Every structure is written in structure tokens, then in C-alpha cells.
Residue, then its C-alpha position, 0 to 999 in steps of 0.5 A: x481166073x482160076x476154077x474150083x474143081x468139082x468135088x469128086x466123091x465116091x458115093x455110098x449106096x445110101x447116098x447114091x440111092x438119096x441122090x436119086x429120089x431126093x430129100x426124104x419126106x422127114x428132110x422135105x419137113x426139115x427144109x421147110x421148118x427152116x424156110x418157115x423160121x427164118x421167114x417168119x421172124x421178117x414178120x413176127x418182129x413188128x408185132x414186138x415193137x410196142x413191147x420193145x418201145x416200152x421195155x427197160x431199153x427205151x428205143x428211139x424210133x430210129x433204133x426201132x426201125x434198125x431192129x426191123x431193117x437190119x435183118x432185112x437188109x443183111x437177108x436180101x444183100x447176102x443172099x445171091x453170095x450165099x447161094x453161090x458159096x453153098x454152091x461151091x463149098x457145100x449146101x449142106x455145110x452152108x445150111x448148118x452154118x446160116x441156121x447156127x448163125x440164125x440161132x446165135x443171133x436170136x439168143x443174143x437178141x433175148x439176152x442183149x443188154x442195150x439196143x446196139x446189142x439187140x441190132x447187132x443181133x438182127x443183122x447176125x440171124x439176118x446173115x443166117x437167114x441169107x445162107x439158109x434160104x437159097x440153099x434150101x430151095x437148092x437141097x429140095x431139087x438138086x437130086x430129085x428126079x424131074x418129074x418130082x421138081x415141080x412139086x417140091x418148088x411148089x411146096x418150098x414156094x408155099x412155105x415162103x407165103x405161109x411163113x408170113x402168117x405163122x410168123x405173125x401168128x406164132x410171134x404173137x403167142x411168143x409175146x404174149x407170154x412174156x416180153x419182146x425177149x421171148x419172140x427171140x427165145x422161142x425160136x432157139x429150140x426149133x432152130x436148135x432142133x433143125x440143126x440136129x435133124x438137118x445133120x441126120x435127114x438132109x442128103x449132102x449135095x454136089x458141090x459147083x465151082x460158082x464165083x464168089x466175091x467178097x468183095x461185091x457182097x460188102x460193097x452192095x450190103x455196105x451200099x444199102x445200109x449207107x441208103x437206109x441210113x440216110x433215109x431213117x436219120x432224116x425225121x431225128x437229123x433233119x433231111x438235109x443233115x449231114x447224117x442224112x445227106x452223108x448217107x445218101x452220098x455214100x450209098x452213091x458211092x458204094x453202089x456205083x462202085x458195085x455196078x463198075x465191079x461187076x461189070x468188070x469181073x468175067x464171071x459176075x455174081x449179079x450182072x448188072x447187064x441183065x437190066x437191059x431185058x425191059x422185062x427184068x427191069x420190069x420185073x425186079x422193080x415191081x417185085x421191089x414195088x410190091x414188096x415196099x407196099x406190103x412191108x411198109x404196112x406191115x412196119x405199122x400193123x402191130x404198132x396200130x392194132x395195139x396201140x391205137x385199137x387196143x389189142x394184146x399182141x396174140x389178138x393182133x396176129x390173128x387179125x392180120x390172118x385176112x392179109x394171109x388168106x389174100x396172099x394164098x388165094x390172089x395168086x390163082x386169081x392171077x392166072x386166070x386174070x392173065x388169060x382173060x386181060x394179059x400179063x401186062x393188065x394184070x400185073x398193073x391191075x395187081x399194083x393198083x390193087x395194092x396201092x387201093x389198099x393202102x389207100x384205104x388204111x390211109x383213112x383209119x383212126x384210133x376209133x376206125x371200126x376193125x373191119x376197114x383197117x381189115x379191108x385195106x391190109x387185105x387188099x393190099x396183100x391181095x394186090x401184091x399176090x396178083x402182081x408178083x407170079x407174073x412178074x417173077x414168071x417174066x423174069x425167068x423166062x426172059x432169061x436163058x436157062x444158064x442164068x435162072x439161078x441169077x434170075x432166081x436170086x435177083x428175084x430174091x434180092x428184089x423182095x426182101x430190098x423192097x421189103x426194108x426200103x418199105x420199112x425204111x420210109x414208112x417209119x421215117x414219115x410216121x416218125x417225122x409227123x408224129x413229133x411234128x403232131x404231138x401235144x404242145x407240153x410233149x415237144x420240147x427240144x427232144x420230144x418222145x418219138x415213139x407212142x410208148x416213149x410219148x406214154x412214159x413222159x405223160x405217166x410222169x406228168x401226172x393228172x395233167x398228162x392224163x387227158x393227153x393219150x387221144x392226142x398222142x394216138x391221133x397224132x400217131x394214126x395222123x402219121x400212119x395215114x400220111x405214110x401209107x398214102x406216100x407208100x400208095x403215091x410211090x407204087x402207082x408212080x413206079x407201076x406206071x414204069x413197070x407196065x411200060x416195061x413188061x410185054x404186052x399180050x402179043x409181045x414175045x419175050x425172047x430169052x437171049x445171052x447177055x455177054x460180060 
């Protein structure tokens, strides 16, 4: 196998000085801006669902799920290959390309004439985001002095958490000023500004010859797209329909091909043999479960607070701030809890708290006081914050130093794929049960699959439909409740495996090499 020789260039005094100290304060701020934009859009778009559903595009519930998940799937599956590509071709250039793709996809969404173009724009933005996230961290720490690196990593990690908050509040503010298109339009100017500042303020880094495999990336991405296609098509095509079963079968074939291909490569991008270590299995499954629950709830947050509670997009975003506080504070509690109970008990406690939060949300109706909903949402976020630090640390400590980059990529992949699956599961259950529970007058051969579509049909019915809006909202909240219970059950069932695999208080994690 031919390896690319490292790029050798004579550094100017200015470049050498940058290499010795790492990025400047302005450079750090620019990289944090990039992280905020690409991560914030994961949560911000959920607040746009009611506005998009009520728009002239009239998207189906399945299309709405793809608007949200198209971004997340491409973001997740291209993270590892994008990081390898950045090391091979140059991190600064890859970051510039990623931000340009992100801006182009957002602009395409803002100007989209149809829902298919919106989905395509979201996928394009997701591909750009995948090039941005690992590259920002690599640029932050690559040339920094060793004593600065822990602080820089902490800054980057805190920005990924804070971005979800800023996405909710900033997205709500953007939607408050206009239609759903305003959300996508508003991110273009700061992205263009970031491009200029990256070019001027972020130092280039040394290139490395990491293996890059377009075929591996294509198989993994196509496999998870097929899996999500099977999940989201179930309510409309039937769970035994050709599209649904075909999606699951195609996903199984593609993902099997991906595993076989990676096992045969001398230098796999993401070695499946890593899962031979129980703590790696526990970490990957636990992170995925935590984000299945979190983002399954994120998908319905904006809809519940706007449709059922009657809040504006900005009001809905502000009412999600308790979740942000829990996400920021819970990791500190996790460290103290781990010293008292041990890692296994702390991880189990976190997943149980998360499941309890989802179960609390499953009791809401259109007439539920906000404080009960906020309690459930905050418990969900707190459980995620308790479990994820130890799961991440367990994965990294189980791998030898030369696999640190792979471990980081696997963590990001597990988080984002968990997010995508949570959105797909939540959206599919809500759609299936919502259409089944609609008032009889709306249950025809082609019943509405969203609250907005049901409202349009009721408005067209005149006085006859004016008294049925409460029944539509009851159908929506009832389906939301069932979806949250299913997610809670998934977290508890999967969490039992995570606790069984995670090392106990007296267990020692042995870092060993996985031979290809």
C-alpha cells in the first residue's frame, strides 16, 4: 500500500511562531464560531418544524424528518473520513471547504422552491459540517504548547454543548423575524465572515498521511441512509411494506459490506475490531443511547411548545434553557458521583435519569403546566450529562495512544448516529399514532400527517371543523407521549448492556493494541 509522503515546507518566522504557540485568541474565537454554527443548526432546525409544516411547501411528516435527519446522517457518517482527509490534504483548506459547503447548503435551503431541494441543501450542509467539527479541534491543539492543550480541548468541548443552547435561542430569534427560510438565511452571513477570518487568522498545520477511503465512507453513509429510510417510511408505507422492509434489508447488506471491507484493509479508517473491547462497546452504545433519547425529545420540543402550548419560536427556544443548564452542570456532578459510586453505577444512574425524564414527558397533554414538561426535559438533559463524560473517558482510556484519533472519531460517530436514530424513531412513532388518533372526519384515504396539515383541512371545512382543533392536539400529544415511552424503554433496555460491559470499580481498563 502506497503511503503519501508528509508535506515538507519551509516555515516562515511568522508560521514558526504560530506553530510554537498555537492559534491566537482571534483564531480560537473563529474556530469556536465555526463549531457553534454547525452544531447549533442540529437543534435550531427543530424549532422551524411548525413554520415549515405550515408553509406553501406542504411537506409530509416523512419529509420533515428528512429535513432534520438528512443533515445529521451526513454529519455523522462523514466525520471520520473528513478528519482523515483533513490530515492528508491540509486542515485549514478542509475547514474552508467545509464552511463553504455549509454556507452553500444553507443558502440552497433558504431559496428552495420545493421540499426535495430543502432536503438536498440540508445534506450538503451536513457534509460541510462533517469537515468542520474534527478539523476545528485538530487546528486548536495541533501546534499548541502541551500545557495549553487541555484548556483548548475544554474550550472546544464546552462550545459543542453551548452550541445546542445558542441554536435553540438563536434559531427561535431568527424564526421570530420571518418564515422558516429566515433561519437558513441568517446563518449565511456569519459563515461567510468565518471564511474570511479563517483565511486570515488560522495558521496552517502540518499534513499527515492518514488513510482515506471514499468507498468506506460511501458504504457507511448509504447504509445508515437506508436504515433511516426504512424507519421513517414505516408510518406511510406500512411496517411490512416494500419500502420499509427494502430499506432495512438494503441497510443490512450495505453495513455488512462496510464491516467486511474495513476488516480487509491494512489501515482501516474505523476498525470494527475495536468493538472487541467491552468498554468500547459500552461507550459507543451508551453514547448512542443517550443521544437517541436527547434528540428524540429535541425533535418534538419545538412542536409541543408551539402547537400545544401556543408559544412563539423564540418563546419555545427560551423555555428550553433549563435543558442547557442541566447539560452544562451535570458533567461536574458526574465526577463527584463517580468518586463515590464508581464509574459503572454513575453511568447506569445517568441513563436511568435520562429514561425517567422521557417517562415524565410522556405524561403531558396540551393542558399540562410548563413546569412539568420542563422537569422532564431537564431530567433528560441531566441524565445525558451524567452518563456521557464517563462513557467517553472509558472509550479513550481503553485505546492505546496511537488510536486516540480513532477513539475520538468513534465517539462523534456514536453521538451523531444516535441523534439521527432518535429523530427517526420519534418522528415515525408520532406520525403513525397521530394519523391513527385523528378525528374520524380527518381519517380518509390520505389523512394529514402533521398538525399543520390537519389545521389546513379543518380551516377548509369551515364551521364544521372549528371545534376539532382540540381533538387534533390531543392526537398529537398522545402520540408524543407514546414516542417518549418507547424511547425510555429503549434507553433502559440498551442501558442494561452498557452497565454489563462497562468496567466496575475494581476493574482495570487495559489499553492494548487491536491488530488488523
